[in-house]
C-alpha positions in Angstrom: -25.1 -31.8 4.9 -22.0 -34.0 3.8 -19.6 -33.6 1.3 -18.1 -36.3 -1.1 -14.0 -35.8 -0.7 -13.6 -35.8 -4.9 -10.0 -37.6 -5.8 -7.5 -34.2 -5.3 -6.8 -33.7 -8.7 -10.9 -33.3 -9.5 -10.9 -31.0 -6.1 -7.8 -29.3 -7.9 -9.2 -28.8 -11.4 -12.5 -27.2 -9.6 -10.6 -24.7 -7.8 -9.1 -23.8 -10.8 -12.8 -23.5 -12.5 -14.2 -21.7 -9.7 -13.2 -18.3 -10.8 -14.2 -18.5 -14.4 -16.9 -15.9 -15.1 -20.1 -16.8 -15.7 -21.4 -14.4 -18.8 -24.6 -12.6 -17.8 -26.7 -14.2 -20.8 -25.6 -17.7 -19.4 -26.3 -17.5 -16.0 -30.0 -16.1 -17.2 -30.0 -19.8 -18.8 -28.3 -21.4 -15.6 -31.5 -19.7 -13.5 -34.2 -22.1 -13.8 -31.6 -25.0 -13.0 -30.6 -23.5 -9.8 -34.5 -22.7 -8.9 -35.8 -26.7 -9.9 -32.7 -27.5 -7.3 -33.2 -25.3 -4.8 -37.5 -25.8 -4.9 -36.9 -29.7 -4.7 -34.4 -28.9 -1.9 -37.0 -26.8 0.3 -39.4 -29.3 -0.1 -37.2 -32.5 0.9 -37.9 -34.0 -2.5 -35.5 -35.8 -4.5 -33.2 -33.8 -7.0 -33.0 -35.8 -10.2 -31.5 -34.6 -13.3 -31.7 -36.0 -16.5 -29.2 -34.8 -18.9 -31.1 -34.9 -22.5 -29.0 -34.8 -26.0 -29.4 -36.2 -29.5 -27.3 -39.2 -29.5 -26.0 -39.4 -25.5 -22.5 -39.3 -26.4 -20.4 -36.1 -25.7 -22.5 -32.8 -23.5 -24.9 -34.9 -21.8 -22.6 -37.4 -20.4 -20.4 -34.6 -19.6 -23.4 -32.8 -18.3 -24.0 -36.1 -16.2 -20.8 -36.8 -14.6 -20.0 -33.3 -13.9 -23.2 -32.1 -12.4 -22.9 -35.6 -10.2 -19.7 -34.8 -8.8 -19.9 -30.9 -8.7 -23.6 -31.7 -6.4 -21.2 -34.1 -4.4 -18.5 -31.9 -3.9 -21.0 -28.8 -2.5 -22.9 -31.6 -0.3 -26.4 -31.5 -2.2 -27.3 -34.9 -2.5 -28.4 -35.1 -6.3 -29.3 -37.9 -8.8 -27.6 -37.0 -12.1 -28.7 -38.8 -15.4 -28.3 -39.0 -19.1 -30.3 -40.0 -22.2 -30.7 -39.2 -25.8 -33.3 -39.2 -28.6 -31.4 -42.1 -30.1 -28.8 -44.6 -28.5 -25.4 -44.3 -30.1 -22.3 -44.6 -27.3 -20.4 -42.7 -25.0 -17.8 -41.1 -27.5 -14.1 -42.2 -27.2 -13.2 -37.9 -27.4 -15.5 -36.9 -24.5 -14.4 -40.0 -22.1 -10.6 -39.3 -22.7 -11.7 -35.8 -21.5 -12.8 -36.9 -18.3 -10.0 -39.2 -17.8 -7.2 -36.4 -18.5 -9.4 -34.4 -16.1 -9.1 -36.4 -13.3 -12.0 -38.7 -13.2 -10.8 -42.7 -13.2 -12.8 -44.4 -16.0 -12.6 -48.5 -16.3 -14.3 -49.4 -19.7 -16.5 -51.9 -20.7 -16.6 -53.8 -24.0 -19.1 -53.9 -27.4 -20.4 -51.9 -29.3 -22.2 -49.3 -26.9 -19.7 -50.3 -23.7 -21.0 -49.3 -20.4 -17.6 -47.2 -18.5 -17.3 -46.9 -14.9 -17.3 -43.3 -14.0 -15.2 -42.9 -10.1 -15.1 -39.6 -9.0 -14.1 -40.3 -5.6 -13.1 -43.3 -3.3 -16.4 -42.4 -0.8 -18.7 -42.7 -3.5 -20.2 -45.2 -6.2 -19.3 -44.7 -10.0 -21.9 -43.9 -12.2 -22.2 -46.0 -14.9 -22.3 -44.0 -18.4 -23.2 -45.2 -21.7 -25.6 -43.9 -24.7 -28.9 -44.4 -24.1 -32.4 -43.3 -24.9 -33.9 -40.5 -22.0 -36.8 -42.7 -21.0 -34.7 -45.8 -20.5 -35.3 -48.1 -17.8 -32.7 -47.1 -15.3 -33.4 -43.4 -15.9 -36.3 -41.4 -13.8 -39.9 -41.9 -14.5 -41.5 -38.6 -12.4 -40.8 -35.9 -10.4 -37.1 -35.0 -12.4 -35.7 -31.8 -14.6 -35.2 -32.8 -18.0 -32.3 -30.4 -18.8 -31.6 -30.0 -23.0 -27.9 -29.9 -23.3 -28.2 -29.5 -27.0 -31.1 -27.7 -29.1 -31.8 -30.5 -31.9 -32.9 -32.6 -28.9 -34.7 -29.7 -27.2 -36.6 -28.8 -30.5 -37.0 -32.3 -31.4 -38.8 -33.8 -27.7 -41.2 -31.0 -27.1 -42.4 -32.9 -24.4 -40.5 -35.5 -21.9 -43.1 -37.7 -20.1 -43.0 -37.5 -16.1 -40.5 -34.4 -16.2 -41.7 -31.8 -13.7 -39.0 -29.1 -15.3 -37.8 -28.8 -18.6 -34.4 -26.6 -18.7 -32.7 -25.9 -22.0 -28.9 -25.4 -21.9 -27.8 -26.0 -25.2 -23.9 -26.4 -25.2 -22.6 -26.2 -28.8 -21.2 -29.6 -30.0 -17.5 -30.5 -30.3 -18.3 -33.3 -32.7 -17.6 -30.7 -35.3 -14.0 -30.6 -34.3 -13.8 -34.8 -34.4 -10.7 -36.2 -36.3 -9.0 -32.7 -36.6 -6.1 -31.7 -34.6 -8.0 -29.1 -32.3 -10.5 -31.8 -31.5 -8.8 -32.5 -28.0 -8.9 -29.2 -26.7 -12.6 -28.3 -28.0 -13.5 -31.6 -25.5 -11.9 -29.7 -22.5 -13.3 -26.3 -23.7 -16.4 -27.6 -23.4 -16.2 -29.7 -20.5 -14.4 -27.3 -18.5 -17.5 -25.0 -19.4 -20.2 -27.6 -18.4 -18.3 -27.8 -15.1 -17.8 -24.0 -14.6 -21.3 -23.6 -15.0 -22.1 -26.3 -12.9 -19.9 -25.1 -10.2 -22.2 -22.1 -10.3 -25.5 -23.5 -10.1 -24.4 -25.7 -6.6 -22.5 -22.8 -5.5 -26.2 -21.0 -5.7 -28.5 -23.8 -3.5 -28.8 -22.9 -0.1 
């Protein structure tokens, strides 16, 4: 098991979040994701997670980035993707939250820019931008469709090619955009997602 060495500031952040108390109701929500990852690992099959939300702009992007970095940190080879029911843009507040947390992010240009998100000197960056869940670069079979918002969960009753469908349903920080609480709420959601991904991958044997 090869563990990827994350940037020191990210390791410090994970150390802070490892002590987060995960409520019992959330542990039950996360258990199917733990089960899927463990089953794939036990059978020697690739672990592919596609985090899906309506716009692929906030929660699904945060989840993809954190799951990729945290799985690498624990030495569990995982391929993380994200997508939406429609294409918009990787929203600036979500990007900035990850940047302030310690990810190195190189921005692209255009209406829907591609961002290179670095979490380690030992790994290739994630290329993050808003796309639909069945975009060409996303997996087409043998993956878990991880629904990060209730709207996508309700409006996508079937994800073609998925081996498992796992609803996590995170609250949307979008409602705080253009308010003094915006960055605080984005950090709060980012920390929740990160702490839950820590819990998930800590339980993989």
